[in-house]
VOGU-3710 file (C-alpha; in Angstrom, 3 decimals, decimal comma):
1> mteddrrlnr> 113,069/124,875/77,286  110,863/123,014/74,819  111,693/119,600/74,167  113,267/120,090/71,132  116,109/122,082/73,175  116,426/119,271/75,603  117,231/116,806/73,126  119,424/119,019/71,135  121,557/119,842/74,156  121,519/116,469/75,631
11> raylralgat> 125,015/114,863/74,616  126,469/118,503/75,225  124,991/118,699/78,432  126,364/115,200/79,509  129,573/116,191/78,659  129,705/118,780/80,680  128,557/116,797/83,416  131,795/114,525/82,830  133,874/117,404/83,188  132,384/118,546/86,407
21> gaagplagcg> 131,879/115,402/87,769  128,277/115,893/88,482  126,800/112,536/87,258  128,037/109,207/88,113  128,230/105,571/86,258  124,908/105,049/85,551  124,330/101,318/84,770  121,403/99,936/82,744  118,568/99,050/84,563  114,551/98,310/84,277
31> gldadpdgta> 111,606/96,849/86,124  107,330/96,673/86,558  105,185/97,379/89,247  101,678/98,621/90,526  100,904/101,099/93,323  101,088/100,262/96,853  97,254/99,676/96,839  97,766/97,246/94,009  96,318/99,900/91,653  97,813/101,962/88,829
41> tettgrtptg> 98,813/105,628/89,531  99,306/108,804/87,098  102,126/110,226/87,293  101,262/113,544/88,963  103,409/115,491/91,643  102,021/116,498/94,912  103,508/118,454/98,124  106,637/118,524/99,999  108,264/119,763/102,979  110,901/119,799/105,871
51> gepaeapare> 113,893/117,664/107,640  117,297/118,223/108,835  120,652/117,303/107,113  121,504/114,104/105,741  124,622/112,744/103,961  124,190/111,803/100,342  126,899/110,334/98,530  128,491/112,211/95,182  128,315/110,982/92,218  131,255/110,716/89,660
61> natteatdrf> 131,962/111,402/86,287  128,926/110,572/83,525  129,636/107,645/81,332  129,096/106,885/77,658  126,196/104,325/78,662  124,524/107,228/80,007  124,772/109,383/77,118  123,017/106,398/74,934  120,897/105,102/77,238  118,505/107,998/77,908
71> etvvnvadeg> 117,350/110,090/75,202  116,351/113,159/77,159  118,631/114,362/80,130  117,138/116,967/82,384  119,190/119,207/85,023  115,858/120,122/87,570  117,618/123,304/88,970  117,782/124,403/85,311  114,458/124,077/84,946  113,653/126,243/88,018
81> adtageervd> 113,297/123,555/91,220  114,506/125,164/94,472  117,939/123,657/95,703  117,718/125,012/99,016  114,817/122,917/100,237  112,421/126,168/100,663  109,863/125,601/97,916  108,287/122,382/96,921  109,096/120,614/93,775  106,555/118,343/93,135
91> dllaelaadd> 104,354/119,774/90,381  107,844/120,418/88,627  108,922/116,825/88,511  105,012/115,585/87,620  105,819/117,746/84,411  109,260/116,809/83,677  108,745/113,188/84,082  108,679/111,128/80,922  110,053/107,874/79,345  113,552/107,812/77,929
101> tmlyfpagry> 114,516/110,735/80,476  116,984/111,237/83,179  115,952/113,675/85,843  119,338/114,957/87,543  119,424/116,832/90,580  122,767/118,566/91,461  123,615/118,992/94,760  120,845/120,467/97,375  117,957/119,591/99,181  114,348/119,379/97,290
111> rlgkwnlsgh> 111,363/119,515/99,195  108,958/116,837/97,864  105,447/115,525/99,073  104,067/112,253/97,761  105,435/111,595/94,532  103,346/109,111/92,117  105,876/107,920/89,513  103,752/105,230/87,332  103,883/103,457/84,098  107,316/104,992/82,851
121> rnigvvgdda> 109,673/103,036/80,761  113,403/103,893/80,842  113,569/106,565/83,392  116,436/107,813/85,763  116,147/109,440/88,938  119,889/110,457/89,694  120,980/112,988/92,264  124,740/114,516/93,159  124,786/115,072/96,672  121,183/115,150/96,350
131> tfvppagkqd> 118,341/115,253/99,343  114,971/114,704/99,305  112,779/115,966/101,993  109,669/115,130/103,222  106,561/117,276/104,545  106,418/117,607/108,791  104,780/114,629/110,157  104,887/112,565/107,006  103,833/108,673/107,407  102,247/107,516/104,656
141> ywlawgqled> 103,792/107,027/101,063  105,900/109,362/100,194  107,711/107,814/97,018  104,827/105,811/95,659  106,291/104,381/92,441  105,129/101,926/90,205  104,539/100,042/87,137  108,222/101,345/86,029  110,292/99,688/83,531  114,012/99,682/83,415
151> llfegfaldc> 114,317/102,748/86,264  117,337/104,079/87,809  116,933/105,640/91,183  120,559/106,449/92,620  122,668/109,135/94,240  120,561/110,779/97,122  119,737/110,685/100,888  115,982/110,770/102,111  116,273/113,148/105,423  113,748/111,450/107,748
161> tadgvapvnh> 115,230/112,944/110,799  112,449/115,618/111,614  110,119/114,496/114,492  107,355/112,255/113,492  108,526/111,747/110,205  108,452/108,080/108,595  107,359/107,761/105,487  106,998/104,795/103,583  109,123/104,303/99,986  107,597/101,666/97,346
171> isvtggqsav> 109,118/101,183/94,423  107,663/98,278/92,592  108,849/97,684/88,524  107,061/95,078/85,808  109,840/94,781/83,287  113,611/95,423/82,123  116,448/95,521/84,384  115,990/98,209/87,127  118,301/99,444/89,612  118,094/101,588/93,356
181> rdvalrghrr> 121,618/102,048/94,654  123,523/104,334/96,599  120,595/105,864/98,441  120,775/106,444/102,365  117,239/106,797/104,628  117,897/108,793/107,864  116,295/109,106/110,591  115,047/106,886/113,495  111,300/105,721/113,338  109,600/104,914/116,258
191> vprsgfeiaa> 105,845/104,342/114,322  105,251/100,661/112,211  106,311/102,019/109,133  108,767/100,205/106,525  111,545/102,238/105,208  111,107/100,440/101,769  108,545/98,382/100,248  109,844/96,803/97,048  109,027/94,544/94,120  109,891/92,989/91,049
201> adpdaellfe> 106,169/92,861/89,934  106,674/90,581/86,791  108,526/87,446/86,133  110,332/89,036/83,507  111,270/91,967/85,908  114,493/92,212/87,369  115,306/94,430/90,596  118,977/94,975/91,665  118,798/97,171/95,418  122,244/97,991/95,971
211> dvrlpdgsta> 124,343/100,031/98,462  121,350/101,352/100,158  121,808/102,310/103,720  119,366/102,582/106,365  121,627/103,273/109,764  119,589/104,742/111,947  116,927/102,013/113,125  113,619/101,947/114,594  111,194/100,840/117,376  108,659/99,614/115,178
221> gnaiytfpks> 108,198/98,555/111,278  110,635/96,967/108,850  113,662/98,414/107,104  113,090/96,738/103,973  110,121/94,624/103,227  109,408/93,123/100,031  106,141/93,106/98,679  104,179/89,780/98,732  103,597/90,150/94,619  107,195/90,400/93,877
231> vgrlrirncr> 107,683/87,676/91,601  110,813/88,649/89,175  114,478/88,360/90,092  115,449/90,318/93,192  118,874/91,271/94,084  120,048/92,733/97,127  123,930/94,081/97,204  126,286/95,260/100,088  123,146/97,175/102,149  123,895/98,301/105,462
241> vedwaeglya> 120,488/97,902/107,785  120,960/98,825/111,687  119,028/98,964/114,510  116,046/98,203/113,215  112,843/96,846/114,516  113,306/93,985/112,158  115,743/94,269/109,150  115,806/92,574/105,825  112,264/90,796/105,479  112,664/89,249/102,211
251> sphsgpleiv> 110,504/86,150/102,567  107,267/87,370/100,707  109,194/87,288/97,645  108,744/84,061/95,441  111,149/85,076/92,685  114,515/84,403/92,506  116,434/85,936/95,069  120,094/86,735/95,642  121,609/88,780/99,105  125,064/89,189/98,416
261> gghyanngid> 127,266/91,552/100,714  126,461/93,909/103,390  126,123/94,419/107,047  123,156/93,864/109,040  123,607/94,410/112,785  121,298/94,071/115,978  117,968/94,237/114,018  114,745/92,717/115,873  113,176/89,337/114,581  115,735/89,036/112,107
271> qvrvgggpsg> 118,715/90,503/110,250  118,011/88,645/107,172  114,768/86,929/106,387  114,704/85,042/102,862  112,074/83,164/100,941  112,276/82,682/97,286  109,469/80,442/96,785  110,375/77,771/94,570  113,011/79,480/92,603  114,878/79,503/95,801
281> atvrdvtvrv> 117,389/82,130/97,527  121,233/82,555/97,451  122,899/84,213/100,627  126,356/84,990/100,046  129,072/87,219/101,892  126,923/88,410/104,119  128,228/90,239/107,452  125,373/89,643/110,502  126,184/90,971/114,105  124,298/91,309/116,924
291> ddpehadskp> 126,358/92,924/119,508  124,536/95,752/120,696  120,747/95,236/120,950  119,412/98,881/121,545  115,695/99,445/122,350  115,633/95,813/123,487  112,032/95,824/124,295  111,036/96,375/121,004  113,085/93,524/119,929  112,722/90,112/121,434
301> nmrgiwmeeg> 114,328/87,465/118,986  117,443/88,663/117,565  117,886/85,995/114,855  120,467/86,272/112,256  119,702/84,892/109,237  116,051/83,221/109,205  114,722/80,937/106,114  111,174/81,507/107,022  109,382/79,881/103,886  110,872/78,864/100,586
311> grvriencdi> 112,108/75,779/98,313  115,531/75,887/98,829  118,794/78,040/99,893  122,445/78,427/99,897  123,979/80,210/102,421  127,780/80,891/101,567  131,030/82,971/103,072  128,601/84,489/105,450  130,086/85,772/108,517  128,141/85,971/111,860
321> aitdltgtys> 128,510/86,658/115,137  125,711/86,959/118,257  127,756/88,492/121,455  125,699/90,145/123,507  121,913/89,222/123,645  121,331/91,962/126,855  117,816/92,160/127,012  116,710/90,169/124,367  117,121/86,443/123,139  118,011/84,428/119,485
331> sgaivvgqqf> 116,313/81,526/118,353  119,689/81,355/116,117  122,549/82,798/114,191  120,857/80,547/111,142  117,428/79,432/111,477  115,607/77,452/108,759  111,867/77,672/109,358  109,133/75,212/109,550  107,867/76,439/106,304  111,498/76,174/104,916
341> gaatiadtti> 112,476/73,268/102,616  116,235/72,305/101,810  119,332/74,039/102,583  122,913/74,610/102,332  125,445/76,375/104,608  128,766/76,112/103,206  132,026/78,113/104,020  130,402/80,355/106,995  131,737/81,260/110,191  129,717/81,722/113,054
351> rtdadapais> 130,296/83,147/116,721  128,186/82,358/120,055  128,983/84,235/122,966  125,690/84,565/124,068  122,773/82,070/124,211  121,657/80,989/121,093  121,982/78,230/118,431  124,787/78,395/115,782  122,502/76,322/113,863  118,642/75,673/114,223
361> vrnpidsieg> 116,875/73,633/111,864  113,275/73,257/112,785  110,789/70,456/112,224  108,745/70,745/108,974  105,300/71,202/108,726  103,332/68,583/107,237  100,398/70,746/105,725  99,903/74,264/104,231  96,534/74,606/105,752  96,314/77,622/108,203
371> qtmpsmdrlp> 99,625/78,538/107,407  100,535/82,138/105,956  103,074/81,659/103,352  103,088/84,237/100,617  105,716/82,848/98,223  104,670/79,334/98,099  101,545/77,724/97,121  102,466/74,468/98,299  104,793/72,781/100,308  108,513/72,144/99,869
381> edwrvecrnv> 109,335/68,722/98,166  112,995/68,582/99,741  113,502/69,146/103,421  117,470/68,016/103,657  120,140/70,377/105,372  123,462/69,887/104,403  126,381/71,635/106,632  129,830/72,023/104,746  133,111/73,799/105,836  131,417/75,735/108,512
391> tvtgsvgsgt> 133,325/76,620/111,767  131,336/77,365/114,689  133,122/79,076/118,020  132,428/81,289/120,939  132,137/81,250/124,603  128,993/80,247/125,517  128,623/77,216/127,544  125,049/75,617/127,906  122,614/74,998/124,919  123,547/72,962/121,881
401> airavdrddc> 125,577/74,461/119,165  123,709/72,740/115,869  120,484/71,158/116,409  118,242/69,733/113,855  114,702/68,200/114,061  112,707/65,787/112,353  114,820/66,120/108,681  116,012/63,159/107,709  119,226/62,655/106,060  120,914/65,924/106,804
411> vfenicvshp> 124,903/66,166/106,272  127,049/68,023/108,409  130,526/67,351/106,787  133,913/69,245/107,351  133,012/71,269/110,253  134,161/72,422/113,505  132,686/73,464/116,837  134,837/75,113/119,498  132,856/75,775/122,450  135,156/74,370/125,304
421> egsrdgvlve> 133,444/75,772/127,946  130,514/74,419/130,538  128,264/71,923/129,080  127,220/72,661/125,540  126,634/70,180/123,087  127,973/69,930/119,560  125,342/68,468/117,266  122,235/67,463/118,115  119,924/65,602/116,053  116,179/64,549/116,853
431> saegcavrna> 113,398/62,742/115,283  115,315/62,059/112,069  116,572/58,901/110,038  119,985/58,835/108,074  121,684/61,553/109,112  125,762/61,817/109,505  128,266/63,922/110,910  131,493/63,274/108,827  135,272/64,663/109,455  134,672/66,963/112,087
441> tiavggdavv> 136,113/68,441/114,767  133,737/68,892/117,705  135,495/70,275/120,955  132,677/70,871/123,456  131,864/70,928/127,067  129,117/68,309/126,651  128,415/65,282/124,309  130,037/66,181/120,800  127,135/64,636/118,792  123,597/63,311/120,516
451> gedatvetta> 120,871/61,618/118,798  117,460/61,251/120,492  115,132/59,129/118,495  117,600/59,351/115,314  120,116/57,627/113,423  123,418/59,546/113,025  126,432/58,064/111,189  129,630/59,377/112,497  132,922/59,407/110,639  136,192/60,611/111,576
461> vrtdgscgd> 135,087/62,984/114,767  137,436/64,354/116,693  136,375/65,866/120,258  139,600/67,793/121,137  141,736/70,555/118,974  140,178/73,918/117,962  139,361/75,436/114,833  142,578/76,694/113,996  143,981/73,361/113,700
//
């Protein structure tokens, strides 16, 4: 089929997709980036091979937005791609990839080696119950996509279930509005390789990472890692990450960061780890669970949401529960790290049935010297922490529910802490001035509010009742 034939048949082809339910809602997207080693790569195809069945989400009907967006739509099966997973498709994809083009993959399995895809503008890779299968033993870069603008990658399973298969997928965008969504990475990995490396590698680039699922875990490596050169707007929405040695590792990202929705469970080190640099971060509507820590020897610290570095964060309407730490420990359901600046925690529920703080606010560093802070080139200017409308419950009977160290002017307002068993304290403030606990119910077996070398104003603090009152 010639290029002219493709262009002439584009609209009729998309109408057929809509009639058969072959292609799904294709929203506009874009982005920029460099190759994993920081250099541009040419668009060339290479090898693919084996794997085992993995589920992929089915697409629904095509939209007029897709019709208008892509100048050319190519059905790779019609162009000769093997849909049974027997023959490699690398060379064909290298030939077909072009600006203003959507590569459509109908249902099937596609053997794919390392795919270097670089420098394109407005390119789509869209599957309908489609599965990519890597080569046997593949453990280096697989999808090596960089310097892309307005990328759409949607509707695939990445089948990494074969023994010894653990490739890294690097996706970096440098302009426009890009999206990766409805992608499932299957297979438990036992080598220190990330599932995804992602970056919005230009201040004007936006990347949406949505409905991406990594349910099978690892004994080493990060599920999703943001490349340190990620400086644009990054949005991570409704993703699912379970049982990895480390979950969502987004602290190196220095541009605006939004983590909205999603389920993060039983990952080591952290479920969600944020940065956001001076631009700040938002974590909203996220569910966190630590209730079944498999492979405990590879997951020593089961944090919930960890602010490791950055200027400011707002955590809002999240649901966090740490109920089983068998073989592990946790430094907190929410941890504000020493490198992190201002934090607001609002409208959030935390349950701790295992021995871990609900909120741990750590003492700030006083110098950047000797620190590793990819998202920051200077210390934050504001270190205050505010907790409002936060509920903390659970059966743990020791330690402290909320602890803040060396942070002046912290405010805990309209909070409820219910830990009636044992000797657990409610709010502990150390080495700080001007802090306040207001309009709170703190019903604990230990002391409701404790100040150690600190001044803490208490107003309308009840020491009985429950969080349902």
